[in-house]
ZADO-171704 format. One record per atom (N, C-alpha, C): residue in three letters; x, y, z. Coordinates in steps of 0.1 Angstrom, whole numbers, padded with zeros to 4 digits, always signed. Atoms other than C-alpha are relative to their C-alpha. Layout:
# ZADO-171704
alaXYZ
...
***
This chain:
# ZADO-171704
met+0011-0007-0007
met+0417-0077-0150
met-0012-0009+0003
arg+0011+0008-0004
arg+0389-0094-0131
arg-0013+0005-0007
pro+0012-0005+0007
pro+0357-0093-0152
pro-0011+0004+0010
lys+0011-0004-0008
lys+0327-0075-0139
lys-0010-0011+0002
pro+0010+0011-0003
pro+0299-0097-0124
pro-0009-0003-0012
ile+0009+0002+0011
ile+0275-0091-0153
ile+0007-0006-0012
val-0008+0006+0012
val+0302-0099-0179
val+0003-0015+0003
ala-0003+0014-0003
ala+0311-0131-0160
ala-0012-0008-0001
arg+0012+0008+0001
arg+0275-0142-0158
arg-0004-0002-0015
leu+0002+0001+0014
leu+0271-0135-0195
leu+0009-0011-0007
ala-0009+0010+0005
ala+0302-0156-0203
ala-0004-0014+0004
ala+0005+0013-0005
ala+0289-0184-0181
ala-0012-0005-0008
leu+0012+0004+0008
leu+0256-0184-0199
leu+0003-0004-0014
gly-0004+0004+0014
gly+0273-0184-0233
gly+0006-0014+0000
ala-0006+0013+0000
ala+0294-0214-0223
ala-0010-0011+0002
leu+0010+0011-0002
leu+0264-0233-0210
leu-0008-0002-0013
thr+0007+0002+0012
thr+0245-0226-0242
thr+0008-0007-0011
ala-0009+0006+0010
ala+0275-0236-0264
ala+0001-0015+0003
ala-0001+0014-0004
ala+0279-0269-0244
ala-0012-0008-0004
leu+0012+0007+0003
leu+0243-0277-0249
leu-0001-0003-0015
ala+0002+0001+0015
ala+0247-0273-0287
ala+0011-0009-0006
val-0011+0008+0006
val+0278-0296-0291
val-0006-0012-0007
pro+0005+0011+0007
pro+0270-0322-0317
pro+0004-0013+0007
gly-0003+0013-0005
gly+0268-0357-0304
gly-0001-0001+0015
val+0002+0000-0014
val+0263-0347-0268
val-0014+0002+0004
ala+0015+0000-0003
ala+0228-0355-0256
ala-0002+0004+0014
pro+0003-0003-0014
pro+0214-0339-0225
pro-0007-0011+0007
ala+0006+0010-0008
ala+0201-0360-0197
ala-0015-0001-0003
ala+0014+0002+0004
ala+0167-0375-0205
ala-0009+0005+0011
ala+0010-0004-0010
ala+0136-0361-0188
ala-0006-0012+0006
gln+0006+0011-0007
gln+0120-0383-0162
gln-0015+0003+0002
asp+0015-0001-0003
asp+0082-0389-0160
asp-0006+0013-0007
gly+0006-0011+0007
gly+0076-0361-0186
gly+0004+0013+0005
asp-0005-0013-0005
asp+0094-0334-0166
asp+0010+0006-0010
ala-0010-0006+0008
ala+0116-0309-0183
ala+0014-0005+0005
pro-0013+0004-0005
pro+0153-0320-0182
pro+0006+0010+0008
ala-0007-0009-0010
ala+0175-0305-0155
ala+0007+0011-0008
trp-0008-0010+0007
trp+0197-0287-0181
trp-0009+0011-0005
ala+0009-0010+0005
ala+0166-0269-0195
ala-0005+0009+0011
glu+0004-0008-0011
glu+0155-0258-0161
glu+0011+0010+0004
asp-0011-0008-0004
asp+0190-0246-0153
asp+0002+0012-0010
leu-0002-0010+0010
leu+0192-0227-0186
leu-0011+0011+0001
gly+0011-0010-0002
gly+0158-0211-0180
gly+0003+0009+0012
gln-0003-0009-0011
gln+0169-0199-0146
gln+0011+0009-0002
ala-0012-0008+0003
ala+0202-0186-0159
ala-0005+0012-0009
ile+0005-0011+0009
ile+0183-0166-0186
ile-0008+0010+0009
ala+0008-0008-0009
ala+0159-0153-0159
ala+0009+0009+0008
asn-0010-0008-0009
asn+0188-0142-0137
asn+0006+0011-0009
gln-0006-0010+0009
gln+0204-0124-0167
gln-0010+0012-0002
arg+0010-0011+0002
arg+0171-0105-0173
arg+0000+0010+0012
his+0000-0009-0012
his+0172-0092-0137
his+0013+0008+0000
ala-0013-0008+0001
ala+0209-0082-0142
ala-0001+0011-0010
phe+0002-0011+0010
phe+0200-0063-0174
phe-0010+0011+0005
asp+0010-0010-0005
asp+0170-0047-0156
asp+0008+0010+0010
thr-0008-0008-0009
thr+0195-0034-0130
thr+0008+0010-0007
ser-0008-0009+0008
ser+0218-0020-0156
ser-0009+0011-0007
gln+0009-0010+0007
gln+0188-0003-0174
gln-0005+0010+0010
arg+0004-0009-0010
arg+0176+0012-0141
arg+0010+0010+0003
leu-0011-0009-0003
leu+0210+0027-0134
leu+0002+0010-0011
thr-0001-0009+0012
thr+0212+0041-0169
thr-0011+0010+0000
arg+0011-0010-0001
arg+0178+0057-0165
arg+0002+0010+0011
glu-0003-0009-0011
glu+0189+0072-0132
glu+0010+0011-0004
val-0010-0009+0005
val+0219+0088-0148
val-0007+0011-0009
leu+0007-0009+0009
leu+0196+0102-0175
leu-0009+0010+0008
met+0009-0008-0008
met+0171+0114-0149
met+0008+0012+0007
arg-0008-0010-0007
arg+0198+0133-0130
arg+0005+0011-0010
gln-0004-0010+0010
gln+0211+0149-0162
gln-0011+0009-0005
thr+0012-0007+0005
thr+0176+0159-0173
thr-0006+0010+0010
leu+0007-0008-0010
leu+0164+0173-0140
leu+0009+0007+0010
gly-0009-0005-0010
gly+0195+0182-0121
gly+0001+0015+0001
asp-0001-0015-0001
asp+0193+0219-0130
asp-0012+0006+0007
val+0012-0005-0007
val+0158+0222-0114
val-0003-0007+0013
ala+0004+0007-0012
ala+0157+0197-0086
ala+0012-0006+0008
his-0008+0008-0008
his+0176+0183-0057
his-0006-0014+0000
ile+0005+0014+0001
ile+0173+0145-0062
ile+0007-0009+0010
glu-0005+0009-0010
glu+0176+0120-0034
glu-0006-0014-0002
arg+0005+0014+0001
arg+0172+0082-0034
arg+0000-0005+0015
ile+0002+0004-0014
ile+0159+0070+0000
ile-0003-0014+0001
arg+0003+0014-0002
arg+0156+0036+0015
arg-0009-0001+0012
leu+0010+0000-0011
leu+0126+0028+0037
leu-0006-0014+0000
thr+0006+0013-0001
thr+0104-0001+0046
thr-0016+0001-0001
gly+0015+0002+0001
gly+0068-0014+0039
gly-0003-0012+0008
pro+0004+0012-0008
pro+0048-0043+0053
pro+0008-0012-0004
ala-0007+0012+0002
ala+0064-0076+0057
ala-0007-0009-0011
leu+0006+0009+0010
leu+0059-0103+0030
leu-0011-0008+0006
gly+0010+0008-0007
gly+0040-0124+0056
gly+0004-0014+0000
ala-0003+0014-0002
ala+0042-0159+0068
ala-0005-0009-0011
asp+0007+0009+0011
asp+0020-0172+0039
asp+0007+0002-0013
tyr-0007-0002+0013
tyr+0044-0159+0012
tyr+0009-0011-0003
thr-0008+0011+0005
thr+0060-0187-0008
thr+0006+0003-0013
asp-0008+0000+0013
asp+0087-0186-0034
asp+0013-0006+0002
asp-0012+0007-0002
asp+0118-0206-0039
asp+0012+0009+0003
trp-0011-0008-0002
trp+0141-0176-0039
trp+0003+0003+0015
ile-0002-0002-0015
ile+0135-0172-0001
ile+0008-0011+0006
glu-0007+0012-0005
glu+0146-0207+0006
glu+0015+0000-0005
gln-0014-0001+0005
gln+0177-0202-0016
gln+0008+0010+0007
ala-0007-0011-0008
ala+0186-0171+0004
ala+0004-0006+0014
gly-0004+0006-0013
gly+0187-0193+0035
gly-0005+0007+0012
ala+0005-0007-0012
ala+0168-0169+0058
ala-0015+0003-0002
gly+0015-0001+0003
gly+0131-0176+0051
gly-0008+0008+0010
ala+0009-0006-0010
ala+0116-0166+0084
ala+0003+0015+0001
phe-0003-0014-0001
phe+0135-0133+0086
phe-0005+0008-0012
val+0004-0007+0012
val+0127-0124+0050
val-0015+0002+0000
arg+0015-0001+0000
arg+0090-0131+0055
arg-0005+0009+0011
glu+0006-0007-0011
glu+0086-0114+0089
glu+0005+0014+0001
asn-0006-0014-0001
asn+0109-0083+0086
asn-0008+0009-0010
pro+0006-0009+0010
pro+0094-0052+0070
pro+0009+0000-0012
leu-0006+0001+0013
leu+0102-0052+0033
leu+0008+0013-0002
val-0008-0012+0003
val+0130-0028+0024
val-0002+0004-0015
phe+0001-0005+0014
phe+0124-0007-0008
phe+0006+0014-0001
trp-0006-0013+0002
trp+0136+0026-0023
trp-0011+0009-0006
ala+0009-0010+0007
ala+0120+0058-0035
ala+0009+0012-0003
tyr-0007-0013+0004
tyr+0132+0090-0053
tyr-0008+0012+0006
val+0006-0013-0004
val+0125+0124-0038
val+0006+0012-0008
phe-0004-0011+0008
phe+0127+0155-0059
phe-0005+0013+0007
val+0003-0013-0006
val+0128+0190-0043
val+0004+0011-0009
pro-0003-0011+0009
pro+0126+0220-0066
pro+0010+0010+0006
lys-0011-0008-0005
lys+0158+0240-0062
lys-0004+0015+0004
asp+0003-0014-0003
asp+0143+0275-0064
asp-0010+0001+0011
ala+0010-0001-0010
ala+0113+0268-0042
ala+0006-0004+0014
ala-0006+0004-0012
ala+0135+0251-0016
ala+0008+0012+0006
ala-0008-0012-0005
ala+0156+0283-0013
ala-0009+0010+0007
ser+0009-0010-0006
ser+0125+0303-0003
ser-0003-0003+0015
gly+0002+0003-0015
gly+0122+0285+0031
gly-0015-0003+0003
lys+0014+0002-0003
lys+0084+0281+0027
lys-0003-0015-0001
lys+0005+0014+0001
lys+0065+0248+0032
lys-0005-0002-0014
leu+0004+0003+0013
leu+0058+0231-0001
leu-0010-0012+0000
pro+0009+0011+0001
pro+0030+0207-0012
pro+0008-0013-0005
leu-0006+0013+0004
leu+0039+0170-0017
leu-0009-0007-0010
leu+0007+0008+0009
leu+0029+0149-0047
leu+0006-0014+0000
leu-0004+0013+0002
leu+0032+0111-0046
leu-0002-0004-0015
tyr+0000+0003+0014
tyr+0040+0098-0081
tyr+0004-0014-0003
pro-0004+0014+0002
pro+0040+0060-0082
pro+0000-0004-0015
his-0002+0004+0014
his+0052+0045-0115
his-0010-0010-0005
gly+0010+0010+0006
gly+0031+0023-0139
gly+0007-0013-0002
gly-0006+0013+0004
gly+0037-0012-0151
gly-0004-0011+0010
val+0001+0012-0009
val+0030-0047-0137
val+0013-0002+0007
his-0014+0000-0005
his+0068-0048-0133
his+0007+0011-0008
ser-0007-0011+0006
ser+0086-0016-0140
ser+0007+0008+0010
asn-0006-0009-0010
asn+0104+0013-0123
asn-0002+0014-0004
phe+0002-0015+0002
phe+0103+0051-0121
phe+0009+0004-0012
arg-0008-0006+0011
arg+0114+0068-0153
arg-0006+0013-0004
ile+0005-0013+0002
ile+0111+0103-0165
ile-0006+0003-0014
asp+0006-0001+0014
asp+0100+0097-0202
asp+0002+0014-0006
gly-0003-0013+0006
gly+0118+0128-0214
gly+0001+0012+0009
gly-0002-0010-0010
gly+0114+0149-0183
gly-0010+0011+0000
his+0009-0012+0001
his+0087+0173-0194
his-0010+0001+0011
ile+0010+0000-0010
ile+0061+0162-0169
ile+0006+0004+0014
met-0006-0003-0013
met+0085+0163-0140
met+0004+0015+0001
arg-0004-0014+0000
arg+0098+0197-0150
arg-0012+0009+0002
glu+0013-0008-0002
glu+0062+0210-0152
glu-0004+0000+0014
leu+0004+0001-0014
leu+0055+0197-0117
leu+0010+0008+0009
leu-0010-0007-0009
leu+0087+0210-0102
leu-0001+0015-0002
ala+0001-0014+0002
ala+0082+0244-0118
ala-0011+0006+0008
gln+0011-0005-0008
gln+0050+0247-0098
gln+0004+0000+0015
gly-0005+0000-0014
gly+0069+0241-0065
gly-0004-0012+0008
tyr+0003+0012-0007
tyr+0059+0205-0057
tyr+0012-0008+0003
val-0009+0011-0003
val+0081+0181-0038
val-0007-0013-0005
ile+0005+0012+0006
ile+0077+0148-0056
ile+0007-0012+0006
ala-0005+0013-0006
ala+0081+0113-0041
ala-0005-0011-0009
ala+0003+0010+0010
ala+0083+0084-0065
ala+0005-0014+0006
pro-0004+0012-0007
pro+0082+0050-0047
pro+0004-0011-0010
glu-0004+0013+0008
glu+0100+0019-0062
glu-0006-0011+0008
tyr+0007+0010-0009
tyr+0074-0003-0045
tyr+0003-0015-0004
arg-0003+0014+0002
arg+0077-0041-0043
arg-0005-0005-0014
gly+0003+0004+0014
gly+0078-0058-0077
gly+0006+0008-0010
ser-0007-0008+0010
ser+0097-0030-0093
ser+0012-0007-0006
thr-0012+0007+0007
thr+0124-0040-0118
thr+0013+0008+0003
gly-0013-0006-0002
gly+0161-0034-0114
gly+0006-0001+0014
tyr-0005+0002-0014
tyr+0165-0045-0078
tyr+0002-0015+0003
gly-0003+0014-0002
gly+0170-0083-0084
gly-0013-0008+0000
arg+0011+0010+0001
arg+0148-0114-0086
arg-0009+0000+0013
gly+0008+0001-0012
gly+0138-0114-0049
gly-0010+0011+0001
phe+0008-0011-0001
phe+0124-0079-0050
phe-0011-0001-0011
tyr+0010+0001+0011
tyr+0107-0085-0084
tyr-0011-0010+0004
glu+0010+0010-0004
glu+0090-0116-0070
glu-0007+0002+0013
ser+0007-0004-0012
ser+0079-0098-0039
ser-0013+0008-0003
ile+0012-0007+0005
ile+0051-0082-0060
ile-0013-0004+0007
asp+0013+0003-0006
asp+0017-0079-0044
asp-0010+0010-0007
tyr+0008-0009+0009
tyr-0004-0062-0072
tyr-0013+0004+0006
gly+0012-0005-0006
gly-0031-0041-0057
gly-0001-0003+0015
gly+0000+0004-0014
gly-0022-0054-0022
gly+0010+0009+0008
lys-0009-0007-0009
lys+0008-0045+0000
lys+0009+0010-0008
glu-0007-0011+0008
glu+0024-0025-0029
glu-0007+0013+0002
ile+0007-0013-0003
ile-0003+0001-0022
ile+0005+0006+0013
ala-0005-0005-0013
ala+0009+0003+0014
ala+0014+0005-0001
asp-0014-0006+0002
asp+0045+0009+0001
asp-0001+0014-0004
thr+0002-0014+0004
thr+0033+0040-0016
thr-0004+0009+0011
lys+0005-0007-0012
lys+0015+0051+0016
lys+0012+0002+0009
ala-0012-0001-0008
ala+0048+0044+0035
ala+0009+0010-0005
thr-0009-0010+0006
thr+0067+0066+0011
thr-0006+0014+0004
arg+0007-0013-0003
arg+0041+0094+0017
arg+0004+0003+0015
asp-0002-0002-0014
asp+0045+0090+0055
asp+0015+0004+0003
phe-0014-0003-0002
phe+0083+0089+0054
phe+0004+0014-0004
val-0003-0013+0004
val+0086+0121+0034
val-0006+0011+0008
val+0007-0010-0009
val+0061+0140+0055
val+0007+0001+0013
glu-0006+0000-0013
glu+0079+0129+0087
glu+0014+0005+0000
asn-0015-0003+0000
asn+0115+0135+0075
asn+0004+0012-0008
tyr-0003-0011+0008
tyr+0113+0164+0051
tyr-0007+0012+0005
ser+0007-0011-0007
ser+0105+0196+0071
ser-0005+0010-0010
ile+0005-0009+0010
ile+0100+0215+0039
ile-0014-0003-0005
val+0013+0005+0004
val+0069+0195+0032
val-0011+0004+0009
asp+0012-0004-0008
asp+0035+0208+0044
asp-0009-0013+0001
pro+0008+0013-0001
pro+0017+0177+0058
pro-0014+0001-0003
asp+0014-0002+0003
asp-0016+0192+0051
asp-0003+0003-0015
arg+0002-0002+0014
arg-0010+0196+0014
arg+0007-0012-0007
val-0006+0012+0006
val-0003+0161+0001
val-0010-0006-0010
gly+0008+0006+0010
gly-0017+0147-0032
gly+0007-0012-0006
ile-0006+0012+0007
ile-0011+0117-0054
ile-0005+0000-0014
met+0004+0001+0014
met-0011+0112-0092
met+0007-0012-0006
gly-0006+0012+0006
gly-0003+0082-0114
gly-0006-0003-0013
his+0004+0004+0013
his-0005+0068-0149
his-0001-0015-0001
ser+0001+0014+0003
ser-0018+0033-0158
ser+0000-0007+0014
his+0000+0007-0014
his-0008+0010-0128
his+0003+0010+0011
gly-0001-0011-0010
gly+0003+0042-0111
gly-0013+0006+0003
gly+0014-0005-0003
gly-0033+0053-0115
gly-0007-0009+0009
leu+0006+0010-0010
leu-0044+0021-0097
leu+0005+0003+0014
his-0006-0004-0013
his-0020+0031-0069
his-0007+0012+0005
thr+0007-0012-0005
thr-0036+0065-0068
thr-0013-0003+0005
leu+0014+0003-0004
leu-0071+0052-0066
leu+0000-0008+0013
met+0001+0008-0012
met-0064+0025-0040
met+0006+0007+0012
asn-0005-0008-0011
asn-0044+0049-0019
asn-0011+0009+0005
leu+0012-0008-0004
leu-0074+0073-0019
leu-0010-0008+0007
phe+0011+0008-0006
phe-0098+0045-0011
phe+0004-0006+0014
glu-0004+0006-0013
glu-0077+0029+0017
glu+0005+0010+0010
tyr-0006-0010-0009
tyr-0061+0060+0032
tyr-0006+0014-0003
pro+0007-0012+0004
pro-0087+0088+0027
pro+0005+0013+0007
asp-0004-0011-0008
asp-0072+0110+0054
asp+0014+0005-0003
ala-0014-0002+0003
ala-0037+0109+0039
ala+0002+0010-0011
tyr-0001-0008+0012
tyr-0044+0129+0007
tyr-0011+0010-0001
lys+0010-0011+0003
lys-0061+0161-0003
lys-0007-0002-0013
val+0005+0001+0013
val-0066+0152-0039
val+0008-0011-0008
gly-0006+0010+0008
gly-0058+0126-0066
gly-0003+0001-0015
phe+0002+0000+0015
phe-0054+0124-0104
phe+0004-0014-0005
ala-0003+0013+0006
ala-0056+0090-0121
ala-0002+0000-0015
asp+0000-0001+0015
asp-0046+0090-0157
asp+0000-0014-0006
val+0003+0013+0006
val-0059+0059-0177
val+0003-0011+0010
pro-0003+0009-0011
pro-0059+0039-0145
pro-0005-0015-0003
val+0005+0013-0001
val-0060+0001-0144
val-0011+0000+0010
ser+0012-0002-0009
ser-0095-0002-0128
ser-0007-0013+0003
asp+0008+0012-0002
asp-0110-0037-0132
asp+0008-0012-0004
leu-0008+0012+0003
leu-0088-0068-0130
leu-0008-0011-0005
ile+0009+0011+0005
ile-0117-0091-0137
ile-0001+0002-0015
ala+0002-0003+0014
ala-0124-0074-0170
ala+0014-0001-0008
arg-0013+0000+0006
arg-0087-0070-0177
arg+0005-0014-0003
met-0004+0014+0002
met-0080-0107-0174
met-0008-0006-0012
gly+0009+0005+0011
gly-0108-0112-0200
gly+0005+0004-0013
tyr-0004-0005+0013
tyr-0092-0092-0228
tyr+0015+0000-0002
lys-0015+0001+0001
lys-0055-0098-0221
lys+0004-0014-0005
thr-0005+0012+0005
thr-0033-0126-0234
thr+0002-0010+0011
asp-0003+0010-0010
asp-0025-0159-0216
asp+0013+0004+0007
gly-0012-0004-0006
gly+0010-0146-0211
gly-0001+0011+0011
tyr+0002-0011-0010
tyr-0002-0115-0193
tyr-0007-0006+0012
arg+0008+0006-0011
arg-0027-0135-0172
arg+0010-0008+0009
ala-0009+0008-0007
ala+0002-0158-0162
ala+0008+0008+0010
leu-0007-0009-0009
leu+0019-0128-0145
leu-0007+0000+0014
tyr+0008-0001-0012
tyr-0009-0127-0120
tyr-0002-0013+0008
ser+0002+0013-0006
ser-0014-0164-0114
ser+0013-0007+0004
ala-0013+0006-0005
ala+0023-0170-0107
ala-0001-0003+0015
asn+0001+0004-0015
asn+0029-0187-0073
asn+0004+0011+0009
tyr-0004-0011-0008
tyr+0047-0156-0060
tyr-0009+0012-0001
his+0009-0011+0002
his+0019-0133-0071
his-0013-0003+0006
ile+0013+0003-0006
ile-0018-0137-0066
ile-0002-0015+0002
gly-0001+0014-0002
gly-0013-0174-0072
gly-0011-0008-0006
lys+0012+0006+0006
lys-0046-0181-0089
lys-0005+0008-0011
thr+0006-0008+0011
thr-0065-0171-0120
thr-0012+0008+0005
ala+0012-0007-0004
ala-0094-0147-0119
ala-0012-0009+0001
tyr+0011+0010+0000
tyr-0117-0176-0126
tyr+0000-0007+0014
ala+0000+0008-0013
ala-0105-0194-0094
ala+0000+0009+0012
ala-0001-0009-0012
ala-0101-0163-0072
ala-0007+0013-0003
thr+0007-0012+0005
thr-0127-0138-0084
thr-0001+0011+0011
glu+0001-0010-0011
glu-0132-0121-0050
glu+0013+0006+0003
glu-0014-0005-0002
glu-0094-0117-0046
glu+0003+0011-0010
tyr-0002-0010+0011
tyr-0092-0099-0080
tyr-0009+0012+0002
lys+0008-0012-0002
lys-0121-0077-0071
lys+0005+0008+0011
arg-0005-0008-0011
arg-0105-0067-0038
arg+0011+0009-0004
arg-0012-0007+0004
arg-0075-0055-0057
arg-0004+0010-0012
ser+0005-0008+0012
ser-0096-0036-0084
ser-0007+0013+0005
pro+0007-0012-0004
pro-0105+0001-0080
pro-0015+0001-0003
ala+0014-0001+0004
ala-0138-0002-0098
ala-0009-0007+0010
trp+0008+0008-0010
trp-0150-0027-0071
trp+0002+0006+0014
asn-0001-0007-0013
asn-0139-0003-0043
asn-0004+0014-0001
ala+0003-0014+0003
ala-0153+0029-0057
ala-0008+0006+0011
his+0008-0006-0010
his-0177+0033-0028
his+0008+0006+0012
lys-0008-0006-0011
lys-0148+0042-0005
lys+0005+0014-0002
leu-0006-0013+0003
leu-0139+0074-0022
leu-0006+0011+0009
gln+0004-0012-0008
gln-0139+0105+0000
gln+0008+0012-0003
thr-0010-0010+0003
thr-0112+0126-0017
thr-0003+0006-0014
pro+0001-0005+0014
pro-0114+0150-0047
pro+0008-0008-0010
leu-0007+0009+0010
leu-0105+0130-0078
leu-0003+0004-0014
leu+0001-0002+0015
leu-0099+0135-0115
leu+0005-0012-0007
val-0003+0012+0007
val-0099+0106-0139
val+0000+0002-0015
tyr-0001+0000+0014
tyr-0088+0104-0175
tyr+0000-0014-0006
thr+0000+0012+0008
thr-0094+0077-0201
thr+0000+0004-0015
asn+0000-0003+0014
asn-0090+0075-0239
asn-0006-0012-0008
thr+0008+0011+0007
thr-0112+0055-0263
thr+0009-0009-0008
asn-0009+0009+0008
asn-0082+0042-0283
asn+0012-0005+0008
asp-0010+0005-0009
asp-0062+0031-0253
asp+0003-0015-0003
glu-0003+0014+0004
glu-0044-0001-0264
glu+0005-0008+0012
asp-0005+0008-0012
asp-0033-0011-0228
asp-0012-0001+0010
val+0012+0000-0009
val-0061-0001-0204
val-0012+0003-0008
asn+0012-0002+0009
asn-0092-0006-0225
asn-0010+0009+0007
val+0009-0010-0005
val-0117+0022-0220
val-0011-0006+0009
leu+0011+0006-0007
leu-0142-0003-0207
leu+0003-0001+0015
glu-0004+0001-0014
glu-0122-0007-0175
glu-0003+0013+0008
val+0002-0013-0006
val-0123+0030-0167
val-0015+0004+0000
glu+0014-0003+0000
glu-0159+0033-0178
glu-0007-0007+0012
his+0005+0007-0012
his-0167+0007-0151
his+0002+0008+0012
leu-0003-0008-0011
leu-0149+0028-0126
leu-0009+0012+0001
ile+0008-0012+0000
ile-0168+0059-0136
ile-0015-0003+0004
lys+0014+0004-0003
lys-0202+0041-0135
lys-0001-0004+0015
ala+0000+0004-0015
ala-0193+0027-0100
ala+0000+0012+0009
leu-0001-0012-0008
leu-0184+0061-0087
leu-0013+0007+0000
lys+0013-0006+0001
lys-0216+0075-0100
lys-0011-0007+0008
ala+0010+0008-0007
ala-0237+0047-0086
ala+0001+0001+0015
ala-0002-0002-0014
ala-0221+0053-0052
ala-0002+0015+0004
asp+0003-0014-0002
asp-0231+0090-0056
asp+0012+0008+0005
lys-0012-0007-0004
lys-0195+0102-0053
lys+0002+0012-0009
lys-0004-0012+0008
lys-0183+0136-0064
lys+0014-0001-0005
phe-0014+0001+0006
phe-0154+0135-0088
phe-0001+0006-0014
glu+0000-0005+0013
glu-0144+0148-0122
glu+0007-0010-0009
tyr-0006+0009+0009
tyr-0135+0128-0153
tyr-0001+0005-0015
lys+0000-0003+0014
lys-0128+0131-0190
lys+0003-0012-0009
val-0002+0011+0009
val-0132+0105-0217
val+0004+0006-0013
phe-0005-0006+0013
phe-0110+0116-0246
phe-0003-0010-0011
glu+0004+0008+0012
glu-0120+0104-0281
glu+0012-0001-0009
asp-0010+0004+0009
asp-0092+0087-0300
asp+0011+0010-0002
ile-0011-0010+0000
ile-0064+0111-0290
ile+0013-0008-0004
pro-0012+0007+0004
pro-0031+0102-0307
pro+0009-0002+0013
gly-0008+0004-0011
gly-0008+0084-0283
gly-0007-0011+0008
gly+0007+0011-0006
gly-0035+0060-0271
gly+0002+0000+0016
his-0002+0002-0014
his-0025+0048-0236
his+0008+0012+0006
lys-0009-0010-0005
lys+0001+0076-0233
lys-0005+0014-0005
his+0005-0013+0007
his-0021+0104-0248
his+0003+0012+0008
ala-0002-0012-0008
ala-0018+0128-0219
ala+0015+0003+0003
arg-0014-0001-0003
arg+0019+0122-0216
arg+0008+0004-0013
met-0006-0003+0013
met+0026+0131-0253
met+0004+0015+0000
asp-0005-0014+0001
asp+0041+0164-0265
asp-0009+0009-0009
his+0009-0008+0009
his+0012+0175-0289
his-0009+0009+0009
lys+0007-0011-0007
lys-0010+0204-0280
lys-0012-0006+0008
thr+0011+0006-0008
thr-0040+0182-0269
thr+0005-0006+0013
ala-0005+0006-0013
ala-0018+0164-0244
ala+0004+0011+0009
arg-0004-0011-0008
arg-0004+0197-0231
arg-0013+0006+0007
glu+0013-0006-0005
glu-0040+0210-0227
glu-0006-0010+0011
ala+0005+0009-0009
ala-0050+0178-0209
ala+0008+0001+0013
arg-0008-0001-0013
arg-0021+0181-0184
arg-0003+0013+0007
leu+0003-0013-0007
leu-0028+0218-0178
leu-0013-0001+0008
arg+0013+0001-0008
arg-0064+0209-0168
arg+0003-0008+0013
ala-0003+0008-0012
ala-0050+0182-0144
ala+0008+0008+0010
tyr-0008-0008-0010
tyr-0025+0206-0129
tyr-0009+0011+0007
lys+0009-0010-0007
lys-0052+0232-0123
lys-0009-0007+0010
phe+0008+0008-0010
phe-0073+0205-0106
phe+0008-0002+0013
leu-0009+0002-0012
leu-0044+0196-0083
leu+0002+0012+0007
ala-0004-0013-0007
ala-0035+0232-0076
ala-0012+0005+0008
asp+0012-0005-0007
asp-0071+0240-0065
asp+0000-0006+0015
his+0000+0006-0013
his-0065+0216-0036
his+0013+0000+0008
leu-0014+0000-0007
leu-0027+0218-0029
leu+0007+0013+0000
asp-0005-0014-0001
asp-0020+0255-0035
asp+0015+0000-0002
pro-0015-0001+0002
pro+0015+0252-0050
pro+0004+0015-0002
pro-0004-0014+0000
pro+0035+0284-0049
pro+0000+0007-0014
lys+0000-0006+0014
lys+0037+0289-0087
lys-0008-0009-0009
pro+0009+0009+0008
pro+0007+0271-0103
pro+0001+0004-0015
leu+0000-0003+0014
leu+0007+0268-0141
leu-0015+0004-0004
thr+0013-0004+0003
thr-0023+0287-0154
thr-0003+0002-0015
ser+0002-0001+0014
ser-0017+0288-0192
ser+0009-0010-0007
leu-0009+0009+0008
leu-0002+0267-0220
leu+0014+0006-0001
lys-0013-0007+0001
lys+0025+0293-0224
lys+0009-0003+0012
ala-0007+0003-0012
ala+0035+0288-0188
ala+0005-0014+0001
leu-0003+0015+0000
leu+0034+0250-0191
leu+0012-0002-0010
glu-0011+0003+0010
glu+0056+0251-0223
glu+0013+0006+0005
lys-0012-0006-0005
lys+0081+0274-0206
lys+0006-0009+0010
ala-0005+0009-0011
ala+0084+0250-0177
ala+0006-0013-0005
gly-0004+0013+0004
gly+0087+0218-0197
gly+0008-0001-0013
tyr-0006+0001+0013
tyr+0101+0226-0231
tyr+0009+0013-0003
leu-0007-0011+0005
leu+0125+0248-0250
leu-0009+0007-0010
phe+0009-0006+0010
phe+0098+0254-0277
phe-0012+0005+0007
his+0012-0005-0005
his+0067+0274-0272
his-0010-0001-0011
gly+0010+0002+0010
gly+0034+0267-0290
gly-0005+0014-0005
arg+0005-0012+0006
arg+0017+0293-0312
arg-0013+0004+0007
***
């Protein structure tokens, strides 16, 4: 039986590693202080395997997602396009693909998930749409147990989750197409436009957006750049200030941004570029109802980032709502947890969204939320 590609690649990587470890066999010497060719080849092989594993992980998560939500939602995976990489995009994977000009100039192909609530779809009435971009510098959409998705679907929202450029599980080229705070924001907007134009069940006048962490950055930047496209937004512990963020993160984290296929420079060398991609430095653009959450013990997005955003919005005399939670268990994921405080936080956010999107079955109590998302009910 012919081995599957991932198995074959693992076998090849194992053979390469073993060959390098054979006693008495010395690898070629490095020239002029450069890493030896075998080390570069091994590094690339390991990187390629990581992308292969990411793909397997994404597919596994999709199976889990369909099992968890299949009873309450019609789930579709759509393919669409966002802005082209651009003539100035440089990375060796394009040259290796042998079609550099086409790859740079053609609109970038990406994917998105669309969830339509089964019971609401049967009613024939127009439904509100929620964009739900995932978090992570590099990550993909996942359901994290499914309770939040079930709570949203129970209210009658159509949900669109873009796998924007830089998402994991789609290969090295897509991973290295990342444009953090740049064209990836337009990918989320392109998802919004595609669903509005192609799903007749969606009411184009009732479109909102919500996101957690980097998904919160997507939420904010979409509201700032496309104010007429959304009626409301909810940003949960959003990445808000890349300048400050680079200051308190590790060298390894900073290297993700200064990679040649990414921003390409450090915050020190490209301060204005990092500001352009930071919500706190674009707060003056807000025109849409907005709710922001942060937590004082957030171990990922330090509260100081979101405090800067809040101060910037106030300084620009913007109307918005916010809540600074005090050391709530769960830290960065406090509002996504299953404890009562988290459920109360989500209920407040759902009420805020419902005030502007008018879903057919809004959640108005903890009991209703628990019935939608869980088998257990709180006391």
